[in-house]
Backbone as a ProteinNet text record, in pm:
[ID]
protein_1_A
[PRIMARY]
XXXXXXXXXXXXXXXXXXXXXXXXXXXXXXXXXXXXXXXXXXXXXXXXXXXXXXXXXXXXXXXXXXXXXXXXXXXXXXXXXXXXX
[TERTIARY]
1923.5	2025.6	1942.1	2042.9	1994.5	1983.1	1867.5	1883.9	1905.7	1971.1	2012.1	1887.8	1855.5	1746.9	1810.7	1735.2	1764	1756.5	1847.3	1863	1774.3	1707.2	1617.8	1719.7	1660.8	1751	1814.9	1754.8	1821.1	1945.6	1915.5	2031.7	2151.3	2106.9	2218.4	2294.9	2232.4	2303.7	2393.4	2348.4	2438.5	2554.3	2526.8	2638.1	2736.6	2700.1	2773.8	2872.1	2801.2	2881.6	2978.2	2957	3042.8	3166.2	3135.1	3252.7	3322.1	3279.6	3367.1	3448.1	3391.1	3455.9	3586.3	3565.4	3676.6	3788.6	3752	3849.8	3842.7	3729.2	3685.4	3670.3	3703.4	3672.3	3611.7	3537.7	3457.6	3494.6	3490.1	3520.3	3411.6	3405.4	3299.3	3349.9	3253	3289.8	3167.1	3194.2	3093.5	3098.6	2968.2	2982.6	3046.5	3118.4	3172.7	3067	2958.7	2856.6	2739	2683	2561.7	2586.4	2705.8	2762.3	2659	2617.4	2542.8	2646.8	2618.7	2710.5	2689	2804.3	2811.6	2897.6	2872.1	2968	3009.5	3128.5	3176.1	3289.6	3324	3435.4	3561.6	3648.1	3787.1	3861.4	3915.6	4021	3943.5	3823.8	3759.4	3700.6	3683.4	3596.1	3465.5	3376	3231.6	3136.9	3031.7	2918.1	2816.3	2788.4	2681.6	2534.6	2429.7	2303.4	2271.1	2328	2322.6	2382.2	2473.8	2534.3	2696.3	2724.3	2871.9	2949.3	3085.4	3186.3	3277.1	3303.2	3370.3	3523.8	3597.7	3753.8	3762.2	3856.8	3901	3905.7	3802.9	3816.3	3924.6	3954.4	4057.9	3989.8	4069	4012.9	3965	3838.6	3770.7	3672.5	3642.6	3526.6	3399.6	3330.9	3211.9	3103.2	2990.7	2883.4	2786.8	2717.4	2620.2	2502.2	2449.1	2334.5	2363.8	2435.4	2473.6	2346.5	2339.4	2247.8	2266.8	2381.1	2415.3	2499.2	2463.5	2546.7	2492.9	2577.2	2507.8	2538.9	2449.7	2484.3	2585.5	2651.4	2736.4	2701.9	2566.1	2522.3	2510.1	2463.2	2461	2593.6	2685.4	2848.6	2883.3	2862.6	2886.5	2821.3	2697.3	2628.2	2690.7	2719.3	2776.1	2921	2986.7	3122.9	3097.9	3015.1	3004	2941.2	2852.3	2803.8	2901.4	2988.8	3088.1	3202.3	3237.1	3322.9	3287.5	3135.7	3079.4	3093.6	3099.6	3086.7	3125
-4045.3	-4004.1	-4018.2	-4073.1	-4103.6	-3988.4	-3959	-3840.8	-3890.6	-3808.6	-3841.5	-3770.5	-3841.4	-3793.3	-3687.1	-3589.5	-3473.9	-3487.1	-3470.7	-3500	-3397.2	-3426	-3346.6	-3248.4	-3134.5	-3032.9	-3088.5	-3179.4	-3240.9	-3331	-3410	-3491.8	-3408.8	-3300.5	-3219.9	-3158.3	-3105.4	-3047.7	-3155.6	-3263.8	-3363.9	-3401.1	-3418.2	-3437	-3326.1	-3205.6	-3092.4	-3091.2	-3110.7	-3126.9	-3246.4	-3351.9	-3463.2	-3427.3	-3367.2	-3306.7	-3206.4	-3125.6	-3046	-3085.9	-3207.8	-3285.4	-3352.8	-3386.7	-3469.9	-3359.2	-3232	-3144.6	-3066.6	-3095	-3041.7	-2880.4	-2817.5	-2680.2	-2644	-2536.1	-2514.9	-2397.9	-2396.5	-2282.9	-2271.8	-2155.7	-2138.7	-2195.6	-2215.2	-2262.9	-2235.1	-2241.4	-2231.8	-2356.1	-2398.4	-2513.2	-2460.7	-2553	-2539.3	-2531.1	-2597.8	-2615.2	-2527.6	-2514.8	-2454.7	-2311.4	-2292	-2168.3	-2153.3	-2264.3	-2246	-2212.3	-2149	-2104.2	-2212.9	-2259.9	-2371.5	-2337.9	-2395	-2390.8	-2541	-2575.1	-2713.8	-2742.5	-2870.6	-2911.8	-2871.3	-2798.8	-2751	-2879	-2854.9	-2968.1	-3084.3	-3099.2	-3219.7	-3186.9	-3288.1	-3286.7	-3289.7	-3205.4	-3212.6	-3220.5	-3282.2	-3309.2	-3209.1	-3125.4	-3030.1	-3105	-3044	-3086.1	-3116.8	-3041.4	-3073.4	-3178.8	-3255.1	-3370.7	-3357.6	-3226.5	-3201.1	-3227.5	-3298.1	-3320.1	-3206.1	-3137.7	-3014.2	-3043	-2966.8	-2977.4	-2931.2	-2952.3	-2921.7	-2771.5	-2717.1	-2555.3	-2517.2	-2400.4	-2316.7	-2245.4	-2213.5	-2157.5	-2012.4	-1999.3	-1867.7	-1851.5	-1710.3	-1698	-1758.7	-1822.1	-1891.5	-1790.1	-1849.3	-1764.4	-1753.8	-1641.5	-1624.9	-1716.1	-1706.7	-1814	-1866.4	-1966.9	-2046.7	-2128.4	-2155.1	-2237.9	-2382.2	-2437.4	-2556.1	-2562.7	-2654.7	-2673	-2573.4	-2590.3	-2505.6	-2357.5	-2274.8	-2140.9	-2101.5	-1976.7	-1935	-1941.9	-1905.1	-1911.5	-2064.1	-2148	-2283	-2339.8	-2313.8	-2329.1	-2284.1	-2154.9	-2109.3	-2157.4	-2179.7	-2241.7	-2405.6	-2462	-2598.1	-2592.4	-2496.6	-2480.6	-2456.1	-2357.2	-2322.2	-2441.1	-2519.3	-2633.7	-2749.4	-2764.3	-2850.5	-2815.9	-2692	-2642.2	-2653	-2652.7	-2646.8	-2790	-2877	-3023	-3129.2
-4785.6	-4687.8	-4553.6	-4463.4	-4322.5	-4237	-4168.3	-4082.3	-3932.2	-3847.6	-3718.9	-3629.4	-3527.1	-3436.1	-3365.1	-3340.6	-3274	-3132.3	-3037	-2897.1	-2835.1	-2720.3	-2644.5	-2571.9	-2529.1	-2465.2	-2340.8	-2260.5	-2161.2	-2212.2	-2314	-2360	-2420.5	-2482.8	-2543.4	-2425.1	-2336.2	-2210.2	-2151	-2140.9	-2069.6	-2165.9	-2295.2	-2384.8	-2386.7	-2365.4	-2379.1	-2246.4	-2134	-2003.9	-2012.8	-2073.2	-2082.1	-2168.2	-2277	-2371.8	-2303.3	-2222.7	-2145.4	-2034.4	-1973	-1862.7	-1927.4	-2050.4	-2121.5	-2176	-2161.8	-2186.1	-2325.3	-2385.6	-2519.2	-2500.2	-2609.1	-2613.5	-2740	-2760.8	-2868.7	-2960.1	-3078.4	-3161.4	-3264.3	-3339.4	-3440.8	-3587.8	-3668.4	-3802.1	-3897.9	-4024.5	-4138.4	-4211.5	-4244	-4342.5	-4491.4	-4539.5	-4664.3	-4781	-4751	-4858.1	-4854	-4725.8	-4711	-4617.9	-4586.3	-4492.9	-4372.6	-4311.5	-4179.7	-4079.7	-3988.8	-3873.5	-3759.1	-3714	-3619.3	-3480.3	-3378.8	-3268.8	-3265	-3285.7	-3294.8	-3197.6	-3171	-3089.2	-3167.1	-3105.7	-3172.9	-3194.8	-3331.3	-3348.6	-3417.5	-3432.5	-3473.6	-3619.5	-3713	-3829.1	-3783.3	-3849.1	-3815.1	-3920.4	-3908.4	-4001.3	-4001.7	-4114.1	-4094.5	-4119.5	-4081.3	-4108.3	-4243.5	-4340.3	-4484.7	-4530.9	-4455.3	-4482	-4511.5	-4526.7	-4569.5	-4455.9	-4484.4	-4390.2	-4406.1	-4284.1	-4273.9	-4217.9	-4262.2	-4220.6	-4067.2	-4017.9	-3872.8	-3859	-3775.2	-3766.9	-3690.4	-3710.3	-3622.9	-3499.9	-3414.1	-3277.1	-3305.6	-3310.8	-3336.4	-3229.6	-3201	-3097.4	-3142.3	-3029.1	-3063.6	-3082	-3167.3	-3201	-3089.4	-3080.9	-2972.5	-3016.4	-3129.8	-3165	-3300.9	-3288.2	-3419.1	-3469.3	-3614.2	-3642.1	-3630.6	-3586.2	-3543.8	-3414.7	-3338.6	-3216.4	-3099.4	-2980.3	-2877.6	-2885.4	-2811.4	-2816.2	-2728.6	-2733.2	-2634.2	-2496.8	-2463.6	-2330.3	-2280.6	-2377.7	-2319.1	-2295.3	-2372.5	-2329.9	-2209	-2179.2	-2061.8	-1954.8	-1957.7	-1846.5	-1821.5	-1904.4	-1893.6	-1826.8	-1871.4	-1830.6	-1667.8	-1632.3	-1485.7	-1403.3	-1459	-1385.7	-1371.3	-1469.8	-1465.9	-1367.4	-1352.2	-1248.2	-1119.4	-1096.8	-978.3	-899	-979.7	-917.9	-1004.8
[MASK]
+++++++++++++++++++++++++++++++++++++++++++++++++++++++++++++++++++++++++++++++++++++

């Protein structure tokens, strides 16, 4: 199984801002296989770190500190910095 490189904090922050600028919103989800909690882009199929491809999540409140994806605080900071400029 091929593993994906983990982006640096700066790369992840930039990717998050780009997603938000494109109109993405986030929702919480749990992996069907390993049950890890994740904050993922709403309306998209997502791949867990265990390799499981998960179905499109519904809009649910995002997790404060998920095991996968940005935290609630990181999403809020990215939204506020995107709105500033």
